[in-house]
C-alpha positions as CSV (number, residue, x, y, z in Angstrom):
1,M,140.3,130.5,103.1
2,T,140.3,133.1,105.8
3,V,142.8,132.8,108.6
4,L,141.4,134.0,111.8
5,T,143.7,135.0,114.7
6,W,142.4,135.0,118.2
7,S,142.6,138.6,119.4
8,D,142.7,139.4,123.1
9,D,139.1,140.7,122.9
10,R,137.9,137.5,121.3
11,V,139.8,135.3,123.8
12,E,138.2,137.2,126.7
13,Q,134.8,136.8,125.1
14,L,135.5,133.1,124.7
15,K,136.5,132.7,128.3
16,K,133.3,134.5,129.5
17,L,131.0,132.5,127.3
18,W,132.8,129.2,128.3
19,E,132.5,130.0,132.0
20,G,128.8,130.9,131.4
21,G,128.2,127.3,130.4
22,L,127.6,127.8,126.7
23,S,128.4,125.0,124.3
24,A,131.1,125.2,121.8
25,S,128.5,125.5,119.0
26,Q,126.8,128.4,120.8
27,I,130.1,130.1,121.4
28,A,131.1,129.7,117.7
29,A,127.8,131.3,116.7
30,E,128.2,134.1,119.2
31,L,131.7,134.9,118.1
32,G,131.0,134.6,114.4
33,N,133.4,133.5,111.7
34,V,134.7,130.6,113.8
35,T,133.9,126.9,113.9
36,R,132.9,124.8,116.8
37,N,136.1,122.8,116.4
38,A,138.2,126.0,116.5
39,V,136.5,127.0,119.8
40,I,137.1,123.5,121.3
41,G,140.8,123.7,120.2
42,K,141.3,127.2,121.7
43,V,139.6,126.2,125.0
44,H,141.9,123.2,125.2
45,R,145.0,125.2,124.5
46,L,144.0,127.8,127.1
47,G,143.4,125.1,129.6
48,L,139.8,126.1,130.4
49,S,138.6,123.0,132.1
50,G,136.2,124.4,134.8
51,R,132.8,125.3,133.6
52,A,129.8,126.7,135.4
53,K,127.4,123.8,135.9
54,S,123.7,124.4,135.2
55,P,121.6,123.8,138.3
56,S,119.9,120.9,136.7
57,S,123.1,119.0,135.9
58,A,124.9,120.0,139.1
59,A,122.5,117.9,141.3
60,P,122.7,114.1,140.9
61,R,119.7,112.6,139.3
62,Q,117.3,110.5,141.5
63,R,117.1,107.0,140.2
64,K,113.9,105.1,140.1
65,A,113.7,102.2,142.5
66,R,113.4,98.9,140.6
67,P,111.6,96.0,142.1
68,A,113.8,93.2,143.3
69,P,114.0,90.5,140.6
70,Q,112.1,87.3,141.4
71,M,114.3,84.2,141.7
72,M,113.0,81.3,139.6
73,R,114.0,77.8,140.7
74,V,114.5,75.2,138.1
75,A,113.8,71.6,139.1
76,R,116.8,69.3,138.5
77,P,116.6,65.6,138.0
78,V,117.5,63.8,141.2
79,S,120.2,61.2,140.9
80,R,121.0,59.0,143.9
81,G,123.8,56.7,144.6
82,N,127.0,56.3,142.6
83,T,126.3,58.1,139.3
84,A,129.7,56.9,137.9
85,L,128.2,53.5,137.6
86,A,124.9,54.6,136.1
87,H,124.1,53.3,132.6
88,A,124.5,55.8,129.8
89,F,121.6,55.3,127.4
90,D,122.3,56.0,123.7
91,V,119.4,57.6,121.9
92,E,119.3,56.6,118.3
93,M,118.1,59.4,116.0
94,E,116.7,58.9,112.6
95,P,119.3,59.7,110.0
96,D,118.5,62.6,107.7
97,P,117.5,61.5,104.2
98,V,120.6,61.6,101.9
99,A,120.2,64.1,99.1
100,Y,122.2,63.0,96.1
101,D,123.2,66.2,94.4
102,N,124.7,64.4,91.4
103,V,121.4,62.8,90.4
104,V,120.7,64.8,87.3
105,P,119.3,63.1,84.3
106,M,121.8,62.5,81.5
107,S,119.7,64.5,79.0
108,Q,119.7,67.5,81.3
109,R,123.5,67.7,81.9
110,L,125.3,70.5,80.1
111,T,128.8,71.6,79.4
112,L,130.0,75.2,79.9
113,L,129.5,76.0,76.2
114,E,125.9,74.8,76.3
115,L,124.7,77.0,79.2
116,N,122.4,79.9,78.6
117,E,120.2,82.2,80.7
118,A,117.3,79.7,80.9
119,T,119.5,76.8,82.3
120,C,120.8,76.1,85.8
121,H,124.5,76.9,86.1
122,W,125.1,74.7,89.2
123,P,128.4,72.9,88.8
124,I,128.5,69.2,89.7
125,G,131.7,67.3,90.2
126,D,135.4,68.1,89.9
127,P,136.1,70.7,87.1
128,S,139.4,68.9,86.3
129,S,137.6,65.6,85.7
130,S,136.1,64.6,82.3
131,E,132.8,63.8,84.1
132,F,132.3,67.4,85.2
133,F,129.0,69.0,84.1
134,F,126.4,71.6,85.0
135,C,122.8,70.9,86.2
136,G,121.2,72.3,83.1
137,G,117.7,72.3,84.7
138,K,115.2,75.1,84.1
139,A,116.5,78.2,85.9
140,L,114.2,80.4,87.9
141,N,113.5,83.9,86.6
142,S,116.5,86.3,87.0
143,L,118.5,83.6,88.9
144,P,121.3,81.4,87.6
145,Y,120.0,78.2,89.3
146,C,117.0,75.9,89.3
147,A,114.6,75.8,92.3
148,H,116.6,73.0,94.1
149,H,120.0,74.6,93.7
150,S,118.6,78.1,94.5
151,R,117.5,76.7,97.9
152,I,121.1,75.6,98.5
153,A,122.8,78.7,97.2
154,Y,120.5,81.3,98.8
155,Q,120.1,80.5,102.5
156,P,119.2,83.0,105.2
157,A,122.2,84.1,107.2
158,S,120.9,82.4,110.4
159,D,120.8,79.0,108.6
160,R,124.3,79.4,107.3
161,R,125.7,80.1,110.8
162,R,124.0,77.0,112.3
163,P,126.6,74.2,112.5
164,A,126.0,71.2,110.3
165,P,124.8,68.1,112.0
166,K,127.5,65.5,112.6
167,P,127.0,62.3,110.6
168,T,126.0,59.2,112.7
169,R,127.5,55.8,112.0
């Protein structure tokens, strides 16, 4: 590693180039054997803040005039009279069909020791219970789950962020 000291001649050259409006990279290339960061550090230590502005950057830029945004009025429902006494109507929505995840044929259910690459590894139930099992269905190529459980496990990020619907009673 070469240690470079800033000689008086190099400092004077740095000051002239800095006042001339050159960038730190250009000054480093001009001085030679010095990095851009070394130039910036030396300028900072010397307190060289004023720079000659190029004529293009000295004058403020003219901004393009934008057309005034059009106001769009949204019609609101008209309610007259005492709205506190208005009837609130409950809208009944159809409940989503209940998907029973635990409905796996008895012949398809597998224990941990029975799993292999061709079977679905989806766990069902409480692992501490004696009724715990794995799906055991036919796994998709290069995936550990069957088609049904792959749709549950691999959801797009936008679907995972969507809040789950609240159950209706």
